[in-house]
N, C-alpha and C positions, 0 to 999 in steps of 0.2 A: 315729556312724557307725562299724562294726564294723571289728577293725583286719584285716586281708586282711596272710596269710605265703602263704611256704612254704616249710615246715619240717616237719624229719622228727620222730616223735614222741623223746624221749630213752630212753624205757627204758616197753618195752610190747611183747607178744603178742598172735599172733592162733593160736588152736588151730581145726584141723581134722583131720576122721575120713577115713581111706578106706581101701580097699582092695585089695589085689596078688596076682599072682602069679608064684612065682621057681619055674624049676628045677622046673616043676609042683606048687609046694606053695601054698597059698592063706593069708593070712593079713590081719587088721588090722594098720593102723597108721595114729599120730598124726603130721601134721606143723605144725613150729610155726616161726611167723616172727617173727624178732623183733627189737630193738634193744636192746642193754645197752652200757652209759655205759663209758666210758675215765677212770679215776681219775688226778690227777695225784699226787701226796703227800701236797697237803691235805687231798684229798679232795674237790675239786672234780672234777665234770665238766666233760672237754676235749674229748671227741669221743664220739658214739654211734656202736659197729657194729653194723650189719645181718647177722641170721642165718636161716639154714633148718636145725632140728632133724627128723631122723625117728627118731622110736620103734615099736617094734613091740613089738602090745599082748599082755597077758599071757602077758607075760615075768613069771615069781615070783620070779630072781634074779638082778639085774643086778650083783652081784659079779661073776657069770659071762660078764656079758654085754658083749663087747668095746664101746668106744667109738674111732668113727673120726672124727678129726679134719683137713675138708678145707681146702687151700688152692692157690688157683691163683697166678700168675704175671705177668706184665707187666715189673717191678712199675708197677701202676697198674690190674691184671686183676680185673673180679666174677670171683667163683665160680660162675659161673654154668655153666661149660665141662665141668667133672666134674659140677655139680649134675646137669641135663637131658643129660650128653651119656657121665660114663662111672658113677658107681657109684649115681646112688640110682633109688628106683623107678619116674622117668618119665624116659621118654628122646625125643631130638628127632626130630620126624617128619623123615628125611632118608632117601634110599635108600639102597641097599647098600651101595653105596662113599663115601657119606657125604654125597651134594649135595644142594641145596637142594631142597625140595618144595613145594609150595601142596597143602594147605590149610596153610597157617605151626601151628606147635603141636607137642605132646606127646601119645605115648600110651605104654602100658604098656612098662618093661624088665623085662623075662623072666628079667634074668643079673642084676641090682641086687645086689648085695651085702647087702641089708638083712634078707637071711633069717638072715645067722647078728651082723649086729654092727649098731647103732644110727649115725647119720650127723649130722654137723652141718658144714655149709658156712659159712665165714665170709666176710664182705667188711671187706680190711684197709681203713682210711682215704680215703677219698674215691672208692669202687669199691660197684659196689651203689648201697645207702640209703647207703650207711657214709659219714657227716659229720663236719668239726669242727665244734665249737660254740662260741659267745661266751662270752665271759665274764659275770659276774653286770652288768657296766655295759654287757652289751651289745655291747663290742668282742670284733671277731675278732683271735686272735694273729698277730704279723706272717707273713710268708713265709718268713724265714730261723727264727721261734721254730717254726714249723708243724713247719719239717725238723728242725732239732731234737728235735721229737717225736714226730714220726714218719717223715721220708721219708727211711729210710737204712738201710743193713744192720743195726747197729745198732739204731738208735733203733726199727727196726719187730718185732725181735725181743722186745725190754723189753716194750714196752705191751703187744703180743699175749701174752706169756708172761705177764703179770698178767690182761689179762681171762680167758684161757681158766681159771686160778685163779677165780675169780668164776664163769665156767660153770659148774665141773666143782662148783664147793659148792653152786650155786642148783639144780642139778638131780641134787646128791646122787649122783655120778659117782663118788665118787675110790675107791669100792673096784672099780671096775672096769679091768680090761683096757685099756691105750689105744696106738692108733696114731696118729701123724701122717702125711699123703700131702701131697705138693707136686706139684705141676706147672710144669715151666720154672722160671723166676724160685722159682715156691714151692717148688721144693728148696732153694737159700740159705734159704729160711725157714724150713722145716720141718729141716734143719740144724742150724740155732743154735739152734733149739725147744728142740731136744733136750737141747742141756746146760744153755741156760738155765733148762728147765722142772724141769730135775735138783737144778743149783747153787740156784736163786735160790726158785724156788717147791714145793722138797721131791718134785713130783713126776716117777711113774719110769713111762716108755714098754715096750714091748713089741715093737715095729717100728716102723720108720719105711721108707714106700716115695716112693721118686724117682721121680718119673713125666716122661719129657723133661728127663732134669738139666743145669742151668748148670756151669761151672767148680767152685760150691761153695765158692771161694778157691782151687783147687787148680789152680797156675798151668801152663798149657800155649801157651807161648811157643815164639817162630822156629818150627824145622824140626818140634818137633812138630807146633806148631797148624799148619801146614800140610800136612804130611802125614797127618794124620789125619783130612783130608777128601777122601783117595781112599778110602777104603771105601764111603764115603755114593755119592761119585760112582757109584762101580761100579755101586750099586745102585738108584740114579734112572735110569741108562743104561741096565742090563737093563731095569727095567718101561719102558723107553719102544723096548725092543725098536735101541738105538741102536750094540748090541755085535756083535762078528764072529758068527758063526753059530755058531763055536766053543761059546763065553761063555754066547749067548743057547741052546744046546742043554743046558748044565746047569742044574739048580735054585736058585735064588738062594743058598740056605746051602748048598750044595753050593763053590759057587766061592768064595765070601767069604771065609772062611780062609784061601785062594789072595792074596786081596787085602790082608787084616791081617797076612799073615807079611812079603808084598813090603814094606809099609810099615813094621813093624817093624825087617826084617834089611838093606834096602837103601836103600828114601827116605830117611828119616830119617838114616842116614849120607851119603846124596848132597847132599841139602839142608843139610845143615850145612857141608860143605866152600866152600859158597858162592862166590864166581866164581874158586876155585880147583880146583875140577872138572876132571879131564880132558877136553878135546871131545866125545870118543869116549864115555869113563866116560856125559856127558850124553845122549848122543845114547840110547846102552842106555836113560839111565832113562827116558826122554822116551819114547822108544818103547812102554816097559811102562807108563806111567801112560796116555800115550795109550788103548793097548789096554785097558785097566780103567778108563777114564774117559769112552769114544764119542768124545773130543774129535782132533783131528787133533796130530799129534808137531808140524808147523809153531806153533799154538797154546799147545800146552806149552812149546815153546822159546820161545819170544818174551816166554814169561811168566816164562822163565828157573828153570822148574821149579814154581814157583809159582804152581799157579790160584786164582784168585779165588772164592770161594763165588758171590758176586753176576756175574762172569765165566762161569760154567757154567749159572747159569739162564736166560742171556742166548743163550748159544751153544751148545749142546748141541740143541737142533731148530731151530738159526736158519734150516736149508734148507728147512725143513715151514713156517717162518716164524710160530711160536709158542716162548714159555718156558715154564718150570717155574717151582712156587709154591716158595717160603722154605721155607716151615715144614712142608710135604708136597708134593713136586714132585711127584705123581703128577696134582696140579691144573695145568692149564694157561693161559696167557695169550696175549695179541695185543694185538701193542704198536703204536702209530703207523711206526715205523720199523725195518726188519731190523739195522742195524746199529747199531752201540753196544758197550757194553760192562756195561750192567746192564736190568735188566727195566723197563718204566714203571711198575710194582705187582706189590703179593703179592696174586696169584690165588687163593691158597687162602683169606688172609687175610678175602677181600669175599664169598667164597663163606659162610664160615661166620659173620659177622658180616651177612649175607644173610639166615639162617635160625634164629638164635639169639636176634637183638635181638627181632624179633618173639615170637617163645615163647616166652622169660626175661616179657615184660611181659604177655602173658595169661595165662601161669600162674597168676604174683605173683597180678592180680587175681580172675581168675576158679576157677582150683580151690583156691586158698588162701587167699582171702579177704583178701588185703592191698593195702587201697586205700588211694595216696596219690599227692600230685600230684608228688611229687621225683622228678627222672628218674634211671632204672634207670641206674647209670654201666656201660657196659660195660670200656671203658679208660677211667679217672679220671686227673685229673691230677695228677701226685706228685713231677712233677720240678720240680728237678733234686735225683735221689737219690744219699745218700751213700753211693757205694761203697768208702770208705776202711776198713782195719780189718778183709778183710775176713777171717775164719777159721771160715767153718763146718763147713769139712770138718773142719778139725782137730777141731774142737768135736763133734763126730759121732766122730770115733774116740774123744776123750776120754770123749763118753759112754756107747760101748759098752765101753770100760774099764772104768768104775766100775760099770755094770749088764751081767750074765751074763744077762738076759732079754732085753736090746734087740739083735735083728736087724733088718739093713739086705736090703731088695729096693730092682733097679731097673729100668724098662720104658723100653723105647725103640723107636721109629719106625724103620724102616731107610730110609728116605725123607725122612725128618726134616732139612734142610739148614740149620736155625740152631741146634739143639743134634744135633748128630750123633748116632747110634748109639755109633761108635767112639771119640769124646769121652766115652760116658759110662762108656765098658768103661774106658778109660785109666782115668778119676776112679776108680774104685771100684777098679782096681790098687791105687791110690797111695794111697786113703784110708789102708790100714792097714799098713806097709813093711815090719811086722816079721812081718806072715803068722800072728800067734797067733788073728786069729778070722776067717781065711779062710774056714771054716767057716760062717759066722754072716751071708754077705755073697751075695748072686745077682741074677743077672741073666735080663731077659728081652727077647728082641727079638718086633717084630711087622711084617705084609707093610705099612705104613700110616707114617703122618708122624709130627707133633708131638703130633697127639690120637688117637692110634692106635684109638682105640674108636670111631671115628663111621664106621670101616669092619665093618660086621654082626659079619666071622666076627671081628674083632677084640675088639668089643666084648665077647663071649663067653666067650675067651679070655683075655682080660686084667681081667676080674670074675672066673673060674675062677681063676686064678695068683694072684690078688690076696686069695680064699676059701682057697684052701689055703696061703700063706703068713699069714695071720692063723691057722688053723686049726693050722699046723704051731708057731706060735710061742705060743700059749696052752701053760704051763705043765702036766704036769700034778698032782695033788691032790699033798701035801707034797712035789713038786717043788722044791727049793732054791734060789736065783739067788745061783750059786759057786763057783769054780774049782775 
């Protein structure tokens, strides 16, 4: 009897040919879906990573053609989100604001950056079709062994850098300008990879893009962590028309600088005083926080001025019988009970899984001709994740210092309550305390959430910002990397 198994091929490629139109220009491209092994120090394959690689055809000189290497986050999230949501040649079929539509699937992405750069979307171990492999005796490594090899801040960076060395070599892209883009936890990943690639693989980058960044090892604790939420609260409340007429009549980006200034100059110092803040000063701060957040003064006071995000998602629209989403607070949910201090579920994530899951499965099989019985893990099991010794932000700073070509752009949505935009700004400000590389750091904000590209207007703008970033960081001919 033939052996029956449900295994992924360790090392294979499937190539298909396509045409698209970006910014009014038509061109052909190839899509390669494949698997490529992760090797251990003995040269044994210990895992295989699934990837999708798009290349524009009829490019005469790949030495001048940028390569964008794309990671999503989680940790444990597949590359599906930015592949068919953001930069790739095909985009998820959703409405103008990013909500699910049937029939499920993908359509042309007229804003893809494939016109100016080739793109590879990488699925780390246990995401997408990527899997840990058994040893030569057919035995799987133990959970502890797997964590040491793959599931931690530094293990993740180390094996992915090795994998990228092989990918770049196999595809003859050593001479190409290279860019890393990561979303959410992917920003931790690419921040660490920037230095790991330079120091261990001798591979130097032109740019790193941080989309909806995590803390990247830059601490935001105590009063800073608490106060930094307020600009996001204000943005989300403004979107839902939960603020006073005075603020609602102003445009979002007109009044947010006022909220940011209050946060830095008054809110953080007030929280730092803790229980020893004077009652009248506490009342004054509570009134201002309520004014900007859409919450009541009583709710702010009973939170001791420290309002949690979970409470905000539940309380903002409590009187309307609705909750707001975590990763994108434009999304609304409904709970079993209106009382309580946190929502029953994340309204935005269920919406995204609703539209992305059928789309990526159909796209892989029907358009890219990659057929397997292996399940595509939208969110895979990578826990427990070792978060110790996270110095990725400092590593990114060091990589920038060592490499005068290297620039960083931050992209964030104003309505993201998980990795809020003001935290992203704060991390950017703290990344290089010397300010010597200030002109190589930039921030772009969007009127949507964690995956800002799901909103049609922001899909266009965020890709254009990315396109301009790449074009601006490609050195002119004979422009040397030096200080």
